[in-house]
N, C-alpha and C positions, 0 to 999 in steps of 0.2 A: 124301196124301188118302185112302190106303187105310185108315189108322187112323181118320180122321174118319168115313168111311163105316161102319166097324164100330161106332163109338160111336153114330152116328145110328140104326143098326139096333138095337143092343143096348139103348140106354137110352130111345130115343124111338120106336122101332117103325116108322120110315120106311125104305123101300129106297133112296130117292134124295133128293138135295137138289132144291129147286125154285127157280124164279125166279132171283134173283141170289145165293141162299145159297152155292152152291159157291165162287164167286169171292171172296165176303166171307170165308168160313171159310178158304180157302187163303191170302188176304192176311194175315189175323190170325195164323195158324199160322207164316207166314213173318216174323212180327213187323213187319208193315207197318201203319201207321195206315190206317184204312178208314172211309169214310162210306157208310152204307146208308140208302137211301130206298126203303121198301116200304110197300105199303098195310097198314092194320090187318088183322090175321089173315093176313098174308103170310109169317109165320115169321121175323120179325126176331130174336127171342130166340135161336133156334138158331144165328145167326151169331156169337154170343159164347159160348153155352153149350157147343157142340161144341168149339171151340178151348180153352175152360177145361179141358175133360176131356183134351184131347191134350197140352196144355203142362204143365210142371211149375209148381207154385205155386198161389196163389189168385187168382182173378179178382175184381176189385172192380167191382161193378155199381152205378152211380150212377142212381138212380130217384126221381122226384118224388112217387110215390104209395105210401103205406103199404099200401093194399089190394092194389095190384099186386105189391108186394114179397112179401106173405104168400102170394098165389096162386102166384107163381112158385116161391117156396121150398117150399111144400106139394107142388107138382107134382114138383119135382126130388127132394125126399125120398122121395115115393112111388115114384119110378123108381130109388131106391137111390144117389142122388148126394148127397154131403155138402154141404149148403148151409145158410145162415143169413141173418138180416138184423139189423141194428142200427138201431133208430129210437125214437122217443119213446113208442111204445106199450108198451115194455118196462120192467119194474122194474129197479133196480140189480143185483139178483142175476142175472137173465137176461142183462143186458148183460155182466156180469163173466164168466159162463159162456161167452158167445159170444166175448169177448175172449181168453179162455183157449184155446178151440178154434182161433181164428185164429193165436194165437202158437205153438201146437203144430203148426201145418201140417195141421190135420185137416179144413179146409174147402176145397172146390174153387171155391166161389162164395160171396161175401159181398155182400149188397145193402145199400146205405146211401143216405140222402138227401143231396143236395148240402150241406144245412146241417151234416151231421155232419163233412164235410171242411173247411168254413170255420169251424166253432166253435173257440173258444179259440185263435185265431190259427194254426189249422191243426195243433193238437197231434195229432190222430188221423192226419193225413197224415204227420207226422214219425214216428209209431209204425210206419206202413206202410213207411217207408224202411228199417227194420231187418229186414223180412220179404221173402220171395220172392213177389213180385206178378207173375202171369203176364200179365195185361192189365187195362186199364180199359175198361169199357163204359159209355158215356153214353146211357142210354135217354131217349126224349123229348127228343132233342138240340135240337129247336127252342127249348126253354127257354133255351138258351145265348144265343140271338140277340136283339138289341134289336128285330129285325124279326119275330121269331116271334110267334105269337098268344098265347103263354103264358109271356112272359118272366119269369124268376125271378132276382133279383139274385145269390142264392147260387151260381148256376151260373157267374157270372163268376169265382169263385175257382178254377174248374177250368182256367183259362188257364195256371196254374203247374204243371200235371201233367207236361207235356213237359219242362220245365226240371228238375224234381226227379227225374223217371223218364225219362231220355232213351232208354233202351233197351227200355222197356216199350211194347208197342203200345196205341194207343187206337182203339176203335171207336165211332163216333158213329152213333146209329140214330134214325130218325124216320119218321113216316108222312106228315108234312105240312111241306113246306118249298119255297117257290118258289126261283128261282135266287138272288136277292138273300140270302135266309135261309141257303141252302146255303153260299154263299161266306162269309157271316158266321160260321157254325158252324165251318167249316174254319179261318178266321182266328182266331177266339176260343180254339179248342182247340189252335192251333199244329200242325195236322196236316200 
């Protein structure tokens, strides 16, 4: 955890973790699947961003909102962290440049929509199996659950992540999930 604290201070400017961040970060660094339920503004993103910087490889962050991806990546880049996103707002040249960075191992975090993972029968996911992926972070994880308030069918494709990447930790994060939804997220993602 010493390295995680150094990263927290160096890149994010915080002296200590708060709420349940420390235990979530510790679990992910230990390559354990983790479920995080924190209020909006509670610092959920640090629970996967810090481990992404501790672990070797690239963290894949599945996020449903293009605007959120852009904000996160802009902030990470401002802090000196190599991050990018792949989504429908990009032209083919931009996508190819990002793919090249990913294949070269130049990214610590890559943000993608769930639709990217399910497109073309999972061809992007197959590409990832040839790379060193440090972790998968499923942001807005309530979208995985049929019981969640914002169910998105493409999130169901994520239930195969654990089979394809059995040694890679998955962290599921949400600000809103009752007990039924929490259990369904854990079941759907095979955590």
